[in-house]
C-alpha positions in Angstrom: 36.0 -16.3 -22.7 32.4 -17.5 -24.0 30.4 -15.5 -26.3 27.0 -13.3 -24.9 24.1 -15.0 -26.5 22.9 -12.7 -29.0 19.5 -12.6 -27.5 21.1 -11.4 -24.5 23.4 -9.0 -26.2 20.1 -7.4 -27.9 18.4 -6.9 -24.7 21.6 -5.1 -23.3 21.7 -3.0 -26.7 18.0 -2.3 -26.1 18.0 -1.3 -22.7 20.6 0.9 -23.2 19.1 2.6 -26.1 16.3 3.3 -23.9 18.2 5.1 -21.2 20.3 7.5 -23.6 16.8 8.1 -25.1 15.0 8.8 -22.0 17.7 10.9 -20.5 18.2 12.9 -23.3 13.9 13.5 -23.8 13.9 14.3 -20.1 16.6 17.6 -20.7 14.8 18.7 -24.2 11.4 18.3 -22.4 12.6 20.3 -19.4 13.8 22.7 -21.1 11.4 23.3 -24.2 8.0 21.6 -23.2 6.1 19.1 -25.1 5.5 21.6 -27.8 8.5 22.6 -28.5 11.0 19.2 -28.1 11.0 17.4 -31.9 11.8 13.9 -32.4 15.0 15.1 -34.2 16.0 17.3 -31.5 15.5 14.7 -29.1 17.4 11.7 -30.9 20.8 14.3 -31.7 21.2 14.8 -27.7 20.5 11.2 -27.4 23.2 10.6 -30.4 21.1 8.4 -32.2 19.5 8.1 -35.9 15.9 9.5 -35.3 14.9 6.3 -36.7 16.0 4.9 -33.2 13.7 6.9 -31.4 10.6 6.0 -33.7 11.6 2.0 -33.0 11.6 2.5 -29.4 8.6 5.4 -29.2 6.7 5.7 -32.0 5.0 9.0 -31.3 6.4 11.8 -29.6 3.5 11.3 -27.4 4.4 8.0 -26.3 8.2 8.8 -25.5 6.7 12.3 -23.2 4.3 9.7 -21.2 7.2 7.5 -20.3 9.0 10.4 -19.5 6.6 11.3 -17.0 5.9 8.1 -15.6 9.7 7.3 -14.9 9.7 10.2 -12.8 6.4 9.4 -11.1 7.3 5.5 -10.5 10.6 6.8 -8.8 8.4 9.0 -6.2 6.2 5.8 -6.2 9.5 3.9 -5.1 10.6 6.6 -2.5 7.1 6.5 -0.8 7.6 3.0 -0.3 9.1 3.5 2.7 5.9 4.7 4.3 4.6 0.8 4.0 7.1 -0.8 7.1 7.8 2.2 8.8 6.1 2.2 12.6 5.6 6.3 12.4 6.2 9.6 10.9 9.7 9.9 12.4 10.9 6.6 10.1 8.6 6.9 7.1 7.9 10.8 6.6 11.6 11.3 7.3 13.1 8.6 5.0 10.8 9.5 2.1 11.9 13.0 2.4 15.5 12.4 2.0 14.2 10.0 -0.8 12.7 12.8 -2.5 15.2 14.9 -2.1 17.7 12.9 -3.9 15.6 12.2 -6.7 15.2 16.1 -6.9 19.3 16.0 -7.2 19.8 13.4 -9.5 16.9 13.9 -11.8 15.7 17.4 -12.1 14.8 17.5 -15.3 12.0 15.0 -14.5 10.5 17.1 -12.1 10.8 19.9 -14.4 9.0 18.2 -16.9 6.3 17.2 -14.3 6.0 20.3 -13.0 5.1 22.2 -16.4 3.0 19.4 -17.4 0.7 19.9 -14.2 0.8 23.8 -15.1 -0.8 23.2 -18.1 -3.2 21.5 -16.7 -2.1 18.1 -17.8 -3.0 17.7 -21.2 -1.1 14.7 -22.1 -1.6 13.0 -18.5 -5.0 13.7 -17.3 -6.3 10.3 -16.9 -3.0 9.4 -14.9 -3.5 11.7 -12.4 -7.1 10.5 -11.7 -6.3 7.4 -11.8 -2.4 6.0 -10.5 -1.9 9.4 -8.8 -5.2 9.6 -7.1 -4.8 5.7 -5.7 -1.5 6.2 -4.7 -2.3 9.3 -2.5 -5.2 8.0 -0.9 -3.1 4.8 -0.1 -0.6 7.5 1.4 -3.1 9.5 3.2 -4.6 6.2 4.8 -1.1 5.6 6.6 -0.6 9.2 7.8 -4.3 8.8 9.0 -3.3 5.5 10.8 0.2 7.1 12.6 -2.6 10.3 13.9 -4.6 8.1 15.1 -1.9 6.0 17.0 -1.0 9.4 18.3 2.3 9.3 17.0 1.6 13.2 15.0 -0.8 15.8 15.2 -4.0 15.5 13.7 -3.1 17.7 10.7 -4.3 17.3 7.2 -3.1 14.4 5.5 -3.4 15.9 2.0 -2.1 19.2 2.7 1.4 17.7 4.6 2.0 15.6 1.6 1.6 18.6 -1.0 4.1 20.4 1.1 6.0 17.3 1.3 6.1 17.7 -2.6 6.2 21.9 -2.8 9.6 21.5 -0.9 11.4 18.8 -2.0 10.6 19.2 -5.5 11.9 23.2 -5.0 15.4 21.7 -4.9 14.9 20.6 -8.7 11.9 23.0 -10.3 13.9 25.9 -8.9 17.6 24.4 -8.9 18.7 27.9 -11.4 17.3 30.1 -8.4 19.1 27.8 -5.7 22.9 27.8 -7.7 22.6 31.6 -8.3 21.8 32.0 -4.3 24.6 29.8 -3.4 27.2 31.9 -5.6 26.5 30.3 -8.7 27.4 27.0 -7.5 25.2 23.4 -7.4 25.3 22.2 -3.7 28.3 19.8 -2.8 27.1 17.4 -0.8 27.4 18.6 2.6 25.1 21.1 1.5 22.6 18.4 0.2 22.9 16.6 3.5 21.9 20.1 5.3 19.3 21.0 3.3 17.7 17.5 3.7 18.7 17.4 7.1 16.9 21.0 7.6 13.2 20.1 5.5 12.9 16.6 7.9 13.7 19.2 11.1 11.0 21.7 10.2 8.6 18.9 8.6 8.7 17.0 11.8 8.5 19.3 14.0 5.5 20.9 12.8 3.7 18.0 12.5 4.9 17.1 16.2 5.8 13.5 15.0 6.9 11.0 17.9 8.1 7.7 18.4 6.3 4.7 18.6 5.0 4.2 22.3 6.3 0.9 24.0 
């Protein structure tokens, strides 16, 4: 078997280390907040020397921003369903599914984002004023197009998005509460499916989403 080129091997190692660091940082920032987290604690959770963290992320703020941006870009990818959808049933329905799945697979990242916002975004305010604002207005324009085409009731697109965000991210940010009410157990696959179907049904019925007219 041919040897793996050294440059490729280094790249793989770097990717694996960055993944370990980001996963550990998500957990630590979610539990301790930005102020309570330390690079040493994150290194311990990642199982890497502290020097490795500083090699990839020179400061705690740089690592924190990467964690926050990673969860946001996951949400950006979920919103791509809007672009090619024929209407809210397909577009908004798939977006809700994707957001719920992110809450299931990356609950710590969502909690980091929520904590940052509740503290008035001391680290990522610039990000909110640029990337988030532009992204939101793009989605608002799509929803307004659906309204104009008669595919849903004329609701305020901003408030519709806020409702989707609040509902889907609740399953991450308040996961402990949900588990407590579920007899101390996390949702299994069937329960997640029922949750997603229920959320979609309530929201899509609430806006009177309709299929594209032929």
